[in-house]
DOKOL-432807 format. One record per residue (C-alpha): residue number from 1; residue in three letters; x, y, z. Coordinates in Angstrom, 2 decimals, always signed. Layout:
<rs>
- n res px py pz
- NUM ALA X Y Z
...
</rs>
This chain:
<rs>
- n res px py pz
- 1 MET -9.14 -14.33 -25.24
- 2 GLU -7.65 -12.65 -22.16
- 3 VAL -4.48 -14.33 -20.87
- 4 VAL -1.67 -13.66 -18.40
- 5 ILE +2.00 -14.49 -18.73
- 6 TYR +3.96 -16.33 -16.07
- 7 ALA +7.76 -16.18 -16.25
- 8 ARG +10.56 -17.10 -13.88
- 9 TYR +14.28 -17.80 -13.67
- 10 SER +15.85 -19.90 -10.94
- 11 SER +19.61 -20.48 -11.23
- 12 HIS +22.87 -18.54 -11.26
- 13 ASN +23.25 -18.85 -15.03
- 14 GLN +19.87 -17.19 -15.63
- 15 ASN +19.17 -13.48 -15.26
- 16 GLU +16.90 -10.61 -16.24
- 17 GLN +17.75 -11.19 -19.88
- 18 SER +16.33 -14.71 -19.68
- 19 ILE +13.12 -13.24 -18.23
- 20 GLU +12.92 -10.72 -21.05
- 21 GLY +13.54 -13.50 -23.53
- 22 GLN +10.67 -15.55 -22.07
- 23 LEU +8.36 -12.54 -22.11
- 24 GLU +9.20 -11.71 -25.75
- 25 VAL +8.45 -15.26 -26.91
- 26 CYS +5.19 -15.33 -24.93
- 27 ARG +4.12 -11.91 -26.26
- 28 ASN +4.76 -12.99 -29.85
- 29 TYR +2.83 -16.19 -29.25
- 30 ALA -0.10 -14.23 -27.82
- 31 LYS -0.07 -11.84 -30.78
- 32 SER -0.07 -14.65 -33.37
- 33 ASN -3.01 -16.33 -31.59
- 34 ASN -4.99 -13.10 -31.04
- 35 TYR -4.68 -13.35 -27.25
- 36 THR -4.94 -10.22 -25.12
- 37 ILE -2.34 -10.03 -22.34
- 38 ILE -3.81 -8.35 -19.26
- 39 HIS -1.03 -8.99 -16.74
- 40 GLU +2.44 -10.48 -16.33
- 41 TYR +3.49 -12.43 -13.22
- 42 ILE +7.27 -12.72 -12.75
- 43 ASP +9.23 -14.68 -10.11
- 44 ARG +12.96 -14.03 -10.01
- 45 ALA +15.44 -16.61 -8.66
- 46 GLN +12.69 -19.07 -7.72
- 47 SER +12.84 -22.81 -8.22
- 48 GLY +10.14 -24.55 -10.24
- 49 THR +10.35 -27.50 -7.89
- 50 SER +8.90 -25.39 -5.09
- 51 ASP +5.49 -23.73 -4.84
- 52 ASP +6.99 -20.98 -2.62
- 53 ARG +6.72 -18.52 -5.49
- 54 PRO +4.84 -15.31 -4.52
- 55 GLU +3.85 -14.22 -8.03
- 56 PHE +2.93 -17.76 -9.03
- 57 LEU +0.66 -18.17 -6.00
- 58 LYS -0.84 -14.73 -6.62
- 59 MET -1.63 -15.79 -10.19
- 60 ILE -3.34 -18.97 -8.93
- 61 SER -5.38 -16.90 -6.46
- 62 ASP -6.28 -14.27 -9.06
- 63 SER -7.64 -16.95 -11.37
- 64 SER -10.71 -17.18 -9.10
- 65 LYS -11.65 -13.64 -10.19
- 66 LYS -12.35 -15.03 -13.70
- 67 THR -10.61 -12.07 -15.39
- 68 PHE -8.45 -14.26 -17.64
- 69 LYS -8.92 -17.56 -19.47
- 70 GLY -5.32 -18.68 -19.99
- 71 VAL -1.84 -18.74 -18.46
- 72 LEU +0.94 -18.43 -21.03
- 73 VAL +4.42 -19.78 -20.15
- 74 TYR +7.65 -19.95 -22.12
- 75 GLN +7.59 -23.71 -21.73
- 76 LEU +5.85 -26.05 -19.34
- 77 ASP +8.81 -26.48 -16.98
- 78 ARG +8.43 -22.76 -16.17
- 79 PHE +5.03 -23.60 -14.65
- 80 ALA +6.24 -26.47 -12.42
- 81 ARG +8.82 -29.21 -12.60
- 82 ASN +7.08 -31.31 -9.96
- 83 ARG +4.35 -33.45 -11.53
- 84 TYR +2.26 -33.41 -8.38
- 85 ASP +2.31 -29.62 -8.01
- 86 SER +1.62 -29.23 -11.70
- 87 ALA -1.47 -31.44 -11.51
- 88 VAL -2.78 -29.77 -8.36
- 89 TYR -2.39 -26.20 -9.64
- 90 LYS -3.64 -27.00 -13.12
- 91 ARG -6.74 -28.50 -11.55
- 92 THR -7.29 -25.28 -9.55
- 93 LEU -6.94 -23.24 -12.74
- 94 LYS -9.25 -25.62 -14.58
- 95 LYS -11.94 -25.15 -11.95
- 96 ASN -11.66 -21.41 -12.56
- 97 GLY -11.94 -21.85 -16.33
- 98 VAL -8.23 -21.21 -17.01
- 99 ARG -5.93 -23.26 -19.28
- 100 VAL -2.12 -23.39 -19.37
- 101 PHE -0.41 -22.75 -22.74
- 102 SER +3.23 -23.25 -23.68
- 103 ALA +4.72 -20.79 -26.17
- 104 ARG +7.56 -23.16 -27.14
- 105 GLU +5.82 -26.53 -26.93
- 106 ASN +2.85 -27.14 -29.16
- 107 ILE +1.46 -29.88 -26.91
- 108 ASN -1.43 -30.36 -24.55
- 109 ASP -1.16 -31.82 -21.06
- 110 ASP +0.30 -35.31 -21.40
- 111 ALA -1.48 -38.51 -20.40
- 112 SER +0.35 -38.91 -17.09
- 113 GLY -0.68 -35.42 -16.01
- 114 ILE -4.30 -36.06 -16.87
- 115 LEU -4.17 -39.37 -15.00
- 116 MET -2.73 -37.70 -11.89
- 117 GLU -5.49 -35.10 -11.90
- 118 SER -8.13 -37.81 -12.19
- 119 VAL -6.58 -39.83 -9.37
- 120 LEU -6.38 -36.80 -7.07
- 121 GLU -10.04 -35.98 -7.68
- 122 GLY -11.17 -39.59 -7.35
- 123 MET -9.31 -40.22 -4.11
- 124 ALA -10.53 -37.21 -2.23
- 125 GLU -14.13 -38.36 -2.55
- 126 TYR -13.55 -41.44 -0.43
- 127 TYR -11.43 -39.61 +2.17
- 128 SER -13.89 -36.84 +2.92
- 129 ALA -17.05 -38.96 +3.16
- 130 GLU -15.69 -40.53 +6.32
- 131 LEU -14.27 -37.20 +7.47
- 132 GLY -17.60 -35.41 +7.20
- 133 GLN -19.27 -37.81 +9.64
- 134 LYS -16.60 -37.19 +12.25
- 135 VAL -16.94 -33.43 +11.87
- 136 LYS -20.72 -33.46 +12.34
- 137 ARG -20.47 -35.74 +15.36
- 138 GLY -17.79 -33.51 +16.90
- 139 MET -19.87 -30.35 +16.45
- 140 LYS -22.92 -31.96 +18.04
- 141 ILE -20.92 -33.14 +21.05
- 142 ASN -19.41 -29.68 +21.30
- 143 ALA -22.84 -28.06 +21.67
- 144 GLU -24.19 -30.74 +24.01
- 145 ASN -21.34 -30.04 +26.42
- 146 CYS -21.83 -26.25 +26.25
- 147 TYR -18.33 -25.67 +24.92
- 148 TYR -17.34 -22.29 +23.54
- 149 ASN -18.25 -22.12 +19.86
- 150 GLY -16.54 -18.90 +18.80
- 151 GLY -17.60 -15.27 +18.70
- 152 THR -17.10 -12.38 +21.10
- 153 ILE -16.74 -13.35 +24.74
- 154 PRO -19.36 -11.32 +26.67
- 155 LEU -18.18 -8.88 +29.29
- 156 GLY -17.92 -10.64 +32.63
- 157 PHE -16.78 -13.97 +31.21
- 158 LYS -13.49 -15.58 +30.29
- 159 LEU -12.57 -18.91 +28.70
- 160 VAL -10.91 -21.80 +30.48
- 161 ASP -9.54 -25.04 +29.06
- 162 VAL -11.37 -28.24 +29.93
- 163 ASP -10.30 -31.85 +29.70
- 164 SER -11.67 -33.43 +26.54
- 165 ASN -11.53 -36.85 +24.93
- 166 ILE -12.88 -35.43 +21.67
- 167 THR -10.74 -35.91 +18.57
- 168 ASP -10.78 -34.04 +15.30
- 169 ALA -11.08 -35.49 +11.82
- 170 LEU -7.41 -36.52 +11.88
- 171 GLY -7.66 -38.25 +15.27
- 172 ARG -5.94 -35.52 +17.28
- 173 ILE -7.16 -34.57 +20.77
- 174 VAL -9.01 -31.27 +20.55
- 175 LYS -8.68 -28.70 +23.32
- 176 LYS -12.08 -27.39 +24.36
- 177 LYS -12.96 -24.25 +26.25
- 178 LYS -15.87 -23.30 +28.48
- 179 PHE -17.17 -20.04 +29.89
- 180 ALA -16.04 -19.06 +33.37
- 181 ILE -16.69 -15.91 +35.40
- 182 ASP -14.05 -13.23 +34.97
- 183 GLU -13.51 -11.80 +38.43
- 184 ASP -12.25 -8.49 +36.98
- 185 SER -15.15 -7.66 +34.65
- 186 ALA -18.12 -9.50 +36.24
- 187 PRO -18.58 -6.69 +38.83
- 188 ILE -18.98 -4.25 +35.93
- 189 VAL -21.88 -6.30 +34.59
- 190 LYS -23.49 -6.38 +38.04
- 191 LYS -23.04 -2.62 +38.33
- 192 ILE -24.80 -2.06 +34.99
- 193 PHE -27.79 -4.14 +36.08
- 194 GLU -27.90 -2.46 +39.51
- 195 MET -27.82 +1.05 +38.04
- 196 TYR -30.62 +0.23 +35.62
- 197 THR -32.84 -1.22 +38.38
- 198 GLU -32.19 +1.91 +40.45
- 199 GLY -33.68 +4.03 +37.69
- 200 TYR -30.56 +5.38 +35.99
- 201 LEU -31.00 +6.19 +32.30
- 202 MET -28.87 +4.37 +29.76
- 203 ALA -27.18 +7.70 +29.05
- 204 ASP -26.22 +7.96 +32.73
- 205 ILE -24.79 +4.44 +32.75
- 206 ILE -22.84 +5.12 +29.56
- 207 ARG -21.35 +8.34 +30.98
- 208 TYR -20.40 +6.57 +34.20
- 209 LEU -18.63 +3.67 +32.46
- 210 ASN -16.82 +5.80 +29.90
- 211 SER -15.71 +8.30 +32.57
- 212 LYS -14.09 +5.38 +34.41
- 213 ASN -12.41 +4.33 +31.15
- 214 ILE -14.15 +0.96 +31.34
- 215 LYS -14.26 -0.79 +27.96
- 216 THR -16.73 -3.14 +26.30
- 217 ALA -15.94 -6.78 +25.58
- 218 THR -14.51 -5.69 +22.22
- 219 GLY -12.39 -2.93 +23.73
- 220 GLY -14.51 +0.03 +22.65
- 221 GLU -16.49 +2.70 +24.47
- 222 PHE -19.99 +1.97 +25.70
- 223 ASN -23.07 +3.15 +23.82
- 224 LYS -26.81 +2.38 +23.92
- 225 ASN -26.44 -0.77 +21.85
- 226 SER -23.69 -2.24 +24.02
- 227 ILE -25.66 -1.52 +27.22
- 228 ARG -28.87 -2.91 +25.74
- 229 ASN -27.07 -6.07 +24.58
- 230 ILE -25.75 -6.66 +28.09
- 231 LEU -29.14 -6.12 +29.73
- 232 LEU -30.81 -8.55 +27.31
- 233 ASN -28.10 -11.23 +27.32
- 234 LYS -29.46 -14.49 +28.79
- 235 ARG -25.94 -15.78 +29.35
- 236 TYR -25.78 -13.67 +32.49
- 237 ILE -28.40 -15.94 +34.09
- 238 GLY -26.55 -19.07 +33.01
- 239 ILE -28.35 -19.85 +29.74
- 240 TYR -26.13 -21.30 +27.01
- 241 THR -27.58 -20.77 +23.53
- 242 TYR -26.48 -22.56 +20.40
- 243 ASN -28.24 -22.74 +17.06
- 244 GLY -31.46 -21.38 +18.54
- 245 GLU -31.62 -23.86 +21.43
- 246 ASP -31.21 -22.88 +25.12
- 247 THR -29.49 -24.94 +27.80
- 248 ILE -30.38 -23.87 +31.35
- 249 ASP -27.35 -23.60 +33.67
- 250 GLY -25.06 -24.33 +30.72
- 251 ILE -22.65 -21.62 +31.88
- 252 PRO -21.98 -19.90 +35.22
- 253 ARG -24.47 -17.17 +36.12
- 254 ILE -23.49 -13.62 +37.03
- 255 ILE -26.95 -12.09 +37.61
- 256 ASP -29.82 -13.45 +39.72
- 257 ASP -33.09 -14.25 +37.96
- 258 ASP -34.99 -11.67 +40.02
- 259 ILE -32.76 -8.81 +38.94
- 260 PHE -32.53 -9.97 +35.33
- 261 TYR -36.28 -10.29 +34.80
- 262 LYS -36.94 -7.07 +36.70
- 263 VAL -34.69 -5.35 +34.18
- 264 GLN -36.60 -6.96 +31.31
- 265 GLU -39.89 -5.62 +32.70
- 266 MET -38.41 -2.15 +33.22
- 267 MET -37.09 -2.07 +29.66
- 268 VAL -40.55 -2.89 +28.31
- 269 LYS -42.16 -0.22 +30.50
- 270 ASN -39.58 +2.34 +29.49
- 271 LYS -40.37 +1.62 +25.87
- 272 LYS -44.05 +2.33 +26.55
- 273 ALA -43.44 +5.46 +28.62
- 274 PRO -43.27 +8.91 +27.03
- 275 ALA -39.80 +9.94 +26.00
- 276 ARG -38.00 +11.71 +28.80
- 277 ALA -35.93 +13.76 +26.41
- 278 ARG -36.83 +15.12 +23.01
- 279 ALA -40.26 +13.98 +21.84
- 280 LYS -40.30 +12.15 +18.53
- 281 THR -43.37 +11.14 +16.57
- 282 GLU -43.20 +7.72 +14.95
- 283 TYR -45.16 +7.21 +11.76
- 284 LEU -45.80 +3.46 +11.77
- 285 LEU -47.05 +3.25 +8.18
- 286 THR -43.97 +4.85 +6.64
- 287 THR -43.00 +2.95 +3.42
- 288 LYS -46.29 +1.02 +3.60
- 289 LEU -48.90 +3.75 +2.98
- 290 PHE -49.55 +4.85 -0.62
- 291 CYS -51.87 +7.32 -2.32
- 292 GLY -54.75 +5.50 -3.95
- 293 HIS -54.90 +8.04 -6.80
- 294 CYS -51.31 +8.45 -8.00
- 295 LYS -49.80 +5.44 -6.14
- 296 ASP -46.96 +7.59 -4.76
- 297 MET -45.86 +7.12 -1.15
- 298 MET -47.59 +9.03 +1.65
- 299 THR -45.22 +10.52 +4.23
- 300 GLY -45.78 +11.62 +7.80
- 301 TYR -45.80 +15.34 +8.61
- 302 SER -46.84 +17.57 +11.48
- 303 GLY -48.32 +21.03 +11.42
- 304 THR -50.26 +23.56 +13.51
- 305 SER -53.86 +24.44 +12.67
- 306 LYS -55.42 +27.92 +12.88
- 307 THR -56.38 +27.19 +16.48
- 308 GLY -52.77 +26.40 +17.38
- 309 LYS -53.38 +22.67 +17.76
- 310 LEU -50.59 +20.34 +16.57
- 311 HIS -51.68 +17.80 +13.93
- 312 ASN -49.80 +14.70 +12.85
- 313 TYR -50.88 +13.37 +9.49
- 314 TYR -49.87 +11.50 +6.34
- 315 MET -49.76 +13.35 +3.04
- 316 CYS -49.18 +12.21 -0.55
- 317 ASN -45.75 +13.29 -1.76
- 318 ASN -47.22 +14.41 -5.08
- 319 ALA -49.94 +16.37 -3.28
- 320 ARG -47.24 +18.42 -1.57
- 321 LYS -45.92 +19.26 -5.04
- 322 LYS -49.44 +20.16 -6.23
- 323 LEU -49.34 +17.19 -8.64
- 324 CYS -52.13 +15.23 -6.91
- 325 ASN -55.37 +16.27 -5.19
- 326 LYS -55.26 +13.54 -2.52
- 327 LYS -56.31 +14.90 +0.89
- 328 ALA -54.17 +14.38 +3.98
- 329 VAL -55.36 +11.95 +6.65
- 330 GLN -54.94 +12.02 +10.42
- 331 LYS -52.07 +9.83 +11.61
- 332 ASP -53.81 +8.27 +14.62
- 333 TYR -56.98 +7.52 +12.70
- 334 ILE -55.39 +5.65 +9.80
- 335 GLU -52.93 +3.81 +12.06
- 336 ASP -55.70 +2.73 +14.47
- 337 LEU -57.80 +1.48 +11.56
- 338 VAL -54.95 -0.57 +10.11
- 339 ILE -54.08 -1.97 +13.56
- 340 GLN -57.70 -3.02 +14.10
- 341 GLN -57.92 -4.79 +10.75
- 342 ALA -54.58 -6.51 +11.32
- 343 ARG -55.79 -7.95 +14.63
- 344 GLU -59.00 -9.18 +13.03
- 345 VAL -56.99 -11.10 +10.42
- 346 LEU -55.48 -13.28 +13.18
- 347 THR -58.24 -15.88 +13.31
- 348 ASP -57.40 -19.40 +14.49
- 349 GLU -57.58 -20.65 +10.92
- 350 ASN -55.31 -17.92 +9.59
- 351 ILE -52.83 -18.38 +12.43
- 352 LYS -52.47 -22.06 +11.56
- 353 LYS -52.01 -21.24 +7.87
- 354 ILE -49.50 -18.46 +8.54
- 355 ALA -47.47 -20.62 +10.95
- 356 THR -47.15 -23.40 +8.39
- 357 GLU -46.07 -21.01 +5.63
- 358 VAL -43.56 -19.19 +7.85
- 359 VAL -41.82 -22.42 +8.87
- 360 GLU -41.60 -23.51 +5.25
- 361 LEU -40.10 -20.16 +4.24
- 362 ALA -37.64 -20.26 +7.14
- 363 ASN -36.41 -23.66 +6.02
- 364 GLN -36.02 -22.39 +2.46
- 365 ASP -34.12 -19.35 +3.70
- 366 LYS -31.51 -21.58 +5.31
- 367 ASP -30.53 -22.73 +1.83
- 368 ASN -29.37 -19.26 +0.81
- 369 SER -26.76 -18.44 -1.79
- 370 THR -23.98 -18.00 +0.77
- 371 LEU -24.72 -21.36 +2.36
- 372 ARG -24.93 -23.05 -1.04
- 373 ARG -21.58 -21.57 -2.01
- 374 LEU -19.96 -22.73 +1.24
- 375 ASN -21.46 -26.21 +1.00
- 376 LYS -20.24 -26.53 -2.58
- 377 LYS -16.80 -25.37 -1.49
- 378 LEU -16.86 -27.95 +1.30
- 379 LYS -17.98 -30.67 -1.09
- 380 ASP -15.13 -29.87 -3.47
- 381 ASN -12.71 -29.98 -0.56
- 382 GLU -14.07 -33.35 +0.54
- 383 LYS -13.83 -34.80 -2.96
- 384 GLN -10.22 -33.75 -3.29
- 385 LYS -9.29 -35.12 +0.12
- 386 ALA -11.07 -38.37 -0.58
- 387 ASN -8.99 -38.81 -3.72
- 388 LEU -5.80 -38.05 -1.85
- 389 PHE -6.62 -40.44 +0.97
- 390 ASP -7.31 -43.27 -1.43
- 391 SER -4.12 -42.55 -3.36
- 392 LEU -2.06 -43.24 -0.26
- 393 LYS -3.22 -46.85 -0.36
- 394 ILE -1.88 -47.46 -3.84
- 395 CYS +1.12 -45.13 -3.90
- 396 THR +4.58 -46.72 -3.44
- 397 ILE +6.76 -43.66 -4.06
- 398 ASP +7.82 -41.97 -0.82
- 399 ALA +8.27 -38.56 -2.41
- 400 VAL +4.74 -38.59 -3.81
- 401 LYS +3.36 -39.81 -0.47
- 402 GLN +5.02 -36.89 +1.29
- 403 SER +3.53 -34.45 -1.21
- 404 ILE +0.08 -35.95 -0.68
- 405 PHE +0.42 -35.66 +3.10
- 406 GLU +1.40 -32.01 +2.75
- 407 GLU -1.56 -31.31 +0.52
- 408 LEU -3.88 -33.14 +2.92
- 409 ASN -2.69 -30.89 +5.73
- 410 LYS -3.38 -27.76 +3.67
- 411 MET -6.82 -28.98 +2.72
- 412 GLU -7.67 -29.89 +6.31
- 413 ILE -6.93 -26.30 +7.35
- 414 GLU -9.13 -25.07 +4.51
- 415 ARG -11.91 -27.47 +5.54
- 416 GLN -11.82 -26.22 +9.13
- 417 GLN -12.18 -22.66 +7.89
- 418 ILE -15.11 -23.60 +5.65
- 419 MET -16.85 -25.48 +8.48
- 420 SER -16.49 -22.42 +10.74
- 421 GLU -18.06 -20.21 +8.08
- 422 ILE -20.92 -22.69 +7.61
- 423 ALA -21.54 -22.91 +11.35
- 424 LEU -21.63 -19.12 +11.60
- 425 GLU -24.02 -18.84 +8.65
- 426 GLU -26.34 -21.55 +10.01
- 427 SER -26.33 -20.01 +13.50
- 428 GLN -27.91 -16.88 +12.05
- 429 HIS -31.01 -18.82 +11.04
- 430 ILE -33.43 -19.57 +13.87
- 431 LYS -34.98 -23.02 +13.95
- 432 LEU -38.74 -22.63 +13.95
- 433 THR -41.61 -25.02 +14.55
- 434 VAL -45.26 -24.53 +13.68
- 435 THR -46.14 -24.63 +17.38
- 436 GLU -43.71 -21.82 +18.20
- 437 VAL -45.01 -19.59 +15.41
- 438 LYS -48.64 -20.26 +16.37
- 439 PHE -47.87 -19.30 +19.97
- 440 PHE -46.28 -16.04 +18.80
- 441 LEU -49.26 -15.15 +16.60
- 442 VAL -51.74 -15.89 +19.37
- 443 GLN -49.81 -13.57 +21.67
- 444 LEU -49.73 -10.99 +18.88
- 445 ARG -53.51 -11.10 +18.74
- 446 LYS -53.71 -10.40 +22.47
- 447 GLY -51.21 -7.53 +22.62
- 448 ASN -51.75 -4.13 +24.17
- 449 ILE -53.08 -1.94 +21.37
- 450 ASN -51.65 +1.18 +23.05
- 451 ASP -48.11 -0.20 +23.21
- 452 ILE -46.06 +1.43 +20.44
- 453 LYS -43.70 -1.55 +20.27
- 454 TYR -46.66 -3.89 +19.85
- 455 ARG -48.24 -1.67 +17.18
- 456 LYS -45.02 -1.60 +15.18
- 457 LEU -44.63 -5.36 +15.48
- 458 LEU -48.19 -5.99 +14.34
- 459 ILE -47.87 -3.72 +11.31
- 460 ASN -44.44 -4.99 +10.29
- 461 THR -45.56 -8.61 +10.65
- 462 LEU -48.88 -8.50 +8.83
- 463 ILE -49.13 -5.41 +6.63
- 464 TYR -47.62 -5.36 +3.15
- 465 GLN -49.18 -2.25 +1.59
- 466 VAL -51.98 +0.22 +2.30
- 467 PHE -53.58 +2.23 -0.54
- 468 LEU -55.57 +5.23 +0.66
- 469 TYR -58.33 +6.93 -1.30
- 470 ASP -60.49 +9.83 -0.10
- 471 ASP -63.39 +7.52 +0.76
- 472 SER -61.86 +4.04 +1.05
- 473 ILE -58.76 +2.11 +1.93
- 474 THR -57.26 -1.04 +0.44
- 475 ILE -55.09 -3.08 +2.81
- 476 VAL -52.83 -5.77 +1.38
- 477 PHE -51.79 -8.27 +4.03
- 478 ASN -48.71 -10.45 +3.93
- 479 THR -51.05 -13.37 +4.59
- 480 GLN -53.48 -12.95 +1.71
- 481 ASN -53.44 -13.31 -2.06
- 482 LYS -56.37 -10.90 -2.40
- 483 PRO -56.43 -7.41 -0.84
- 484 TYR -58.90 -6.55 +1.89
- 485 GLU -60.92 -3.36 +1.30
- 486 LYS -62.26 -1.11 +4.03
- 487 LYS -64.36 +2.08 +3.63
- 488 ILE -63.20 +5.17 +5.51
- 489 PRO -65.97 +7.61 +6.64
- 490 ARG -65.37 +11.01 +5.03
- 491 PRO -65.42 +12.97 +8.34
- 492 GLU -62.19 +11.22 +9.32
- 493 VAL -60.34 +12.46 +6.24
- 494 LEU -58.27 +15.48 +7.20
- 495 GLU -59.09 +18.37 +4.91
- 496 SER -55.96 +20.38 +4.23
- 497 SER -58.08 +23.52 +4.35
- 498 LEU -58.51 +22.97 +8.10
- 499 LEU -54.80 +23.52 +8.57
- 500 GLY -53.16 +26.88 +8.87
- 501 LYS -50.64 +28.01 +6.28
- 502 ASP -47.88 +27.10 +8.70
- 503 ALA -49.18 +23.57 +9.02
- 504 LEU -48.05 +22.30 +5.64
- 505 PRO -44.36 +21.95 +4.98
</rs>
């Protein structure tokens, strides 16, 4: 079994020799019990009545890594002389699968220690049940009032304190903040919107802002992502968003609706328009198109034929290595065929079925491993606090009461941190309804088939895999258990012999 040693000395009549003596006894004990020592934690001139021991606290923290199963001490008073601290830290170690052993005392934890642990666990359960209700109510009120809920403050805004009669779980008045217009940076946001509506490229806007040494909300230089995020941010027209729900006029507006929505239209048109710089061909079936013969992936390539015409096509990776005889196929033809079949799948009946399944999956996704871990951590915190709260009612010893209050304060800070992590995790999951998904799919069925953004969305939403043979195609949709098969006329298959030698890579 892997163990660690903890040793300390605390008074003027103890020294390095006493540490070495403790270590020697512990090492001999480990050897006689076939324990493997993987680390030694040593605190010098530290009192056992205090938990302000750096190496001790590091050992407690390291126990969560599950690299050791036991803590070996010279004798139990080296671990802690305070019964409360001893019970609390032993419980933490126990949760991490770690036991405390004494090299000099052949005893287990005594009955009073076990009782204290049980009381601490039992009391926290009662305390946190009531606490949890207050927390949930406070978070809901927070969102309903459009208070700041954390995260980066967008450029153009600042935070201001507002009067609040909201209290936290311990009954203290909580200071709340709301968004307000920042007079210094709001003009920058307006300038960005104005430049875009006047036809400036994002690259032009970026150069202008960086040349003026203007920084983003996070203090960095501007790039395409930061400009795009600003132009798409609904907060600039006064929309407060929390947990997937919008509140109109929830915050002050910086940009007029006319300008904002004009920018949205221009961004869509610019996506559709030919690239104004270097042309780049997008192969929409990349990672989805496979050779029907060898099942290897088909990759997009371009080449010039004997007539000098540029061809864009998909080719089996093994065919390029002369390991497969699969013929290449024209890019536009195969993509158009897949797009057509994807649109035809969106019948009213299928839309209803897909919408129902998507909502169910979205709800399942909320219960992910990270969220489960955080909720379990919160539940453990609540149980411990409930035990502590209940213990205050029956405790008559002032010193123990003070220790419990101190531990409650620590655990409240931990709980606040956990709740923040949970809120952040939950905010990343959009709340969906069947009606919303059905609306999206209906719009997807009506989209502009020549819009590259629409084509990508359609393929990414509905297409799982495409297997291409020389005379047929098998399309596997995300919405079907059985694949859909479609015959491809042979004239549309691109014969590699039609290409010049310079056409193939």
